[in-house]
Structure formats: structure tokens, C-alpha cells
C-alpha positions in Angstrom: 4.5 46.1 -9.9 0.7 45.9 -9.8 -1.5 43.4 -8.0 -3.4 41.6 -10.6 -7.2 41.6 -10.1 -8.8 38.3 -10.9 -10.2 35.1 -9.6 -6.8 34.2 -8.1 -6.8 37.4 -5.9 -10.4 36.7 -4.8 -9.5 33.1 -3.9 -6.5 34.1 -1.9 -8.5 36.8 0.0 -11.2 34.3 0.8 -8.6 31.8 2.0 -6.9 34.4 4.2 -10.1 35.5 5.8 -11.1 31.9 6.4 -7.7 31.1 8.0 -7.9 34.1 10.3 -11.5 33.3 11.3 -10.6 29.6 12.0 -7.5 30.4 14.0 -9.3 33.1 16.1 -12.3 30.8 16.6 -10.5 27.6 17.5 -7.9 29.4 19.5 -10.6 31.2 21.4 -8.7 34.5 21.2 -11.7 36.4 19.9 -14.8 36.2 17.8 -14.4 34.7 14.3 -17.5 36.6 13.3 -15.6 39.9 14.0 -12.9 38.8 11.6 -15.3 38.0 8.8 -17.3 41.2 9.5 -14.2 43.3 9.4 -13.1 41.7 6.1 -16.5 42.3 4.5 -16.6 45.9 5.7 -13.1 46.4 4.3 -14.2 45.2 0.9 -17.3 47.3 0.9 -15.6 50.4 2.2 -12.6 50.2 -0.2 -14.9 49.7 -3.1 -16.9 52.8 -2.2 -13.8 54.9 -1.5 -12.3 53.8 -4.9 -15.3 55.4 -6.6 -15.6 58.4 -4.3 -11.9 59.3 -4.4 -12.0 60.0 -8.1 -14.5 62.8 -7.5 -12.8 64.1 -4.3 -9.5 64.5 -6.0 -11.0 67.0 -8.4 -11.7 69.7 -5.7 -10.0 71.2 -2.8 -13.3 71.7 -1.0 -14.2 68.1 -1.5 -10.8 67.0 -0.3 -11.3 69.1 2.9 -14.7 67.5 3.4 -13.4 64.1 2.9 -10.6 64.7 5.5 -13.3 65.9 8.0 -15.3 62.8 7.3 -12.3 60.6 8.1 -11.8 62.6 11.3 -15.4 62.2 12.3 -15.4 58.5 11.8 -12.1 58.2 13.7 -13.5 60.1 16.6 -16.7 58.0 16.7 -14.7 54.7 16.5 -12.3 55.8 19.2 -15.1 56.8 21.5 -16.8 53.4 21.0 -13.5 51.6 21.8 -13.0 53.6 24.9 -16.4 53.6 26.6 -19.0 52.2 24.2 -20.7 55.5 24.4 -22.5 56.7 21.3 -20.7 60.0 21.0 -17.2 61.0 19.9 -16.9 64.6 21.3 -14.2 64.1 23.8 -12.3 61.5 21.8 -12.4 64.0 19.0 -10.6 66.5 21.2 -7.7 64.1 21.7 -7.4 63.2 18.0 -7.7 66.8 16.9 -5.1 68.0 19.4 -2.6 65.8 17.8 -3.5 65.9 14.2 -4.5 69.6 13.7 -1.2 71.3 14.5 1.1 68.7 12.9 -1.0 68.5 9.7 -1.1 72.3 9.5 2.7 72.4 10.0 3.5 70.0 7.1 1.0 71.7 4.8 2.0 75.2 5.7 5.7 74.5 5.1 4.9 72.7 1.8 6.7 69.6 3.0 3.5 67.9 1.9 2.2 69.5 -1.3 -1.2 71.2 -1.0 -2.7 68.8 -3.5 -5.6 66.4 -2.9 -3.6 63.4 -4.1 -1.0 64.1 -1.4 -3.2 65.6 1.4 -5.8 62.7 1.6 -3.4 59.8 2.2 -1.1 61.7 4.6 -4.1 63.1 6.6 -5.6 59.6 6.7 -2.4 58.1 8.1 -2.1 60.8 10.7 -5.7 60.6 11.8 -5.5 56.8 11.9 -2.5 56.9 14.2 -4.1 59.5 16.5 -7.2 57.3 16.6 -5.3 54.2 17.6 -3.3 56.0 20.3 -6.4 57.6 21.7 -8.3 54.3 21.9 -5.4 52.4 23.5 -4.6 55.2 26.0 -8.3 55.7 26.9 -9.1 52.0 27.4 -5.9 51.4 29.5 -6.5 54.5 31.7 -10.1 53.5 32.5 -9.0 49.9 33.2 -6.3 51.1 35.5 -8.7 53.3 37.5 -11.0 50.3 37.9 -8.2 47.8 38.8 -6.4 50.1 41.1 -9.5 51.7 42.7 -8.0 51.3 46.2 -4.9 53.2 45.3 -7.0 56.0 43.8 -9.2 56.2 47.0 -6.0 56.1 49.1 -4.6 59.1 47.3 -7.9 61.0 47.8 -7.7 60.1 51.5 -4.3 61.6 51.7 -5.6 64.9 50.4 -4.8 64.7 46.7 -7.3 66.6 44.4 -9.4 64.2 42.4 -7.6 64.8 39.1 -4.2 64.5 40.6 -5.2 61.2 42.2 -6.4 59.9 38.9 -3.2 61.1 37.2 -1.1 59.1 39.7 -2.9 55.9 38.5 -3.2 56.4 34.8 0.0 58.2 33.7 2.5 55.4 34.4 0.8 53.1 31.9 -0.3 55.7 29.3 3.0 55.4 27.4 2.1 51.8 26.4 -0.2 53.3 23.8 2.9 54.6 22.1 4.6 51.2 21.8 3.3 50.4 18.3 4.5 53.7 16.9 7.8 53.4 18.7 8.4 49.9 17.5 7.5 50.7 13.9 9.9 53.7 14.0 12.7 51.8 15.6 12.5 48.9 13.2 11.7 50.7 9.9 13.9 49.4 7.1 15.2 46.6 9.3 12.1 44.5 10.0 9.4 46.1 7.8 9.0 48.5 4.9 5.9 50.4 5.8 3.1 51.1 3.3 4.0 54.7 2.5 7.5 53.6 1.5 6.3 50.7 -0.6 3.4 52.7 -2.1 5.7 55.5 -3.4 8.1 52.9 -4.9 5.2 51.1 -6.6 4.0 54.5 -7.9 7.3 55.2 -9.6 9.0 57.4 -7.0 12.7 57.1 -6.2 13.9 55.2 -3.1 15.2 58.5 -1.7 11.8 60.2 -2.1 10.0 57.1 -0.6 12.4 57.1 2.4 12.0 60.8 3.1 8.2 60.6 2.9 8.1 57.6 5.2 10.4 59.3 7.7 8.2 62.3 7.8 5.1 60.2 8.4 6.8 58.1 11.2 8.2 61.2 13.1 4.9 63.1 12.6 3.0 60.1 14.1 5.3 60.0 17.1 4.4 63.7 17.8 0.7 63.3 17.1 0.3 60.2 19.1 2.3 61.6 22.0 -0.1 64.6 22.1 -3.2 62.4 21.7 -2.1 60.2 24.6 -1.4 63.1 26.9 -4.7 64.8 26.1 -6.6 61.5 26.6 -5.0 60.9 30.0 -6.1 64.4 31.0 -9.6 63.9 29.8 -9.9 60.6 31.8 -8.5 62.3 34.9 -11.0 65.1 34.4 -13.8 62.5 34.0 -14.6 63.7 30.5 -14.0 60.2 29.1 -15.7 57.7 31.3 -17.1 54.1 31.1 -20.4 53.8 29.4 -22.4 53.2 32.6 -21.2 56.6 33.8 -21.9 58.5 30.6 
């Protein structure tokens, strides 16, 4: 089954964007401009990627460069989400801590073929998951330190080292960053059929192959996001990730 490109698709997409913008705007649950901007960016970025990916898939070196580009953008995006600071160095540490060992494992064992057409989508999914977990964990940790400042200072007054006092505040809520990944893993096949599964089926793969690939992705994401959350919490406790006014 293929999505037919034509005026019908364009009309449906415009209607969907308009619906989302109107709902968000009227409901005052966010900025309608952000919805429209995100949609326009998605169109431009996917159009560009569609052309670039043809060239990238021809070379292993270009594939590696493209993966590094995805990683850099993810780190920058996560850093902006956490602190609004214009650098991604410490957010990059969290993302890389999760992605690097797991991606190396699945490639070294040949579970994922060392081919550009396989490496790029898998790497993109794993980096995206680590980015989301890092952003959620970082923002929640910093919010907790602000909201529970009194508890933090009380722990310091009791003689706790600075990092230990911060850990007491941020660790209990850090696991909430894993909720999306946990829910998706728990309900896969029952509530949703994730994109990897559907994509392989649409590409002509067998249901068994699609299921095995999706299972690998989901379990890998749990490991990656768990590592990313832990590293993010430690970076916040060490004051490496801080609000913008402190950067």
C-alpha cells in the first residue's frame, strides 16, 4: 500500500494543520503559530531529506556523516528544550551515553545490517528517543530544583554534599521521562502498531520480520532512554545542565 501523492493529500494535510492550530489556539493550550511552524518545517525538512538521502545511501562515509548530523541536531534541540542555552555540549553527553553503546552493539552483532538503508532509520529512531528522554528528564529535574528549593537547602543544612542534595530532589521524578517509552512498549500490538512495524510491512517484509525489528527497536529504546535519563540527572546534580540565566 502506498500513499498517493496528489491534491487530495495536500488538501488533507492543510486541513489537519488548520484543525490542530485552531484547537490549540482556541483551547489556549499552546501557540497555534508553533503548530503551523512545525508543520511547515516538517514539509521543508522531509523534502530536503528525500533528495539528500538518495546520495547518502550510496556511501558508508556519507551515511556516518548523516548520522552525526542527526546526533548534532538532536543535542542542540535537547539543550534548547532544557535550558534555552545556545549550546548542546552537555545534552550531547546524555544522548551519546545512551545511543553510542547500544547502536554499536546492534551493528557489531549484525542484528542490524551494516548497510546505509538499515543504519540510517535505526540510528534516527534511537537518537530521537534519547533526545526526547534527555529533554524530558532535564526539564523536569530543573523544575523540581526550583519548586523544591527549600528541601534542597534543607538537605544542604543537614550536611549533604551539594550533588547528593540535588539527587534527593531530582531522582524520584526522573523516571517520568521514561513513561512514553514504557507505555509504547507495554501496548505495542494491542493499542498501536508503531512506525517501524508498519514500514517494514509496507516495504514488503513479512509480519515476523516486522515484529522482530520493532521488538529490537522498542527494547533498545528502553535501554538507551534509561541511560540518557540517568546521565541527565547526574549532569543536573553536577550543575552542568542549568537554567539559561545560570549558563
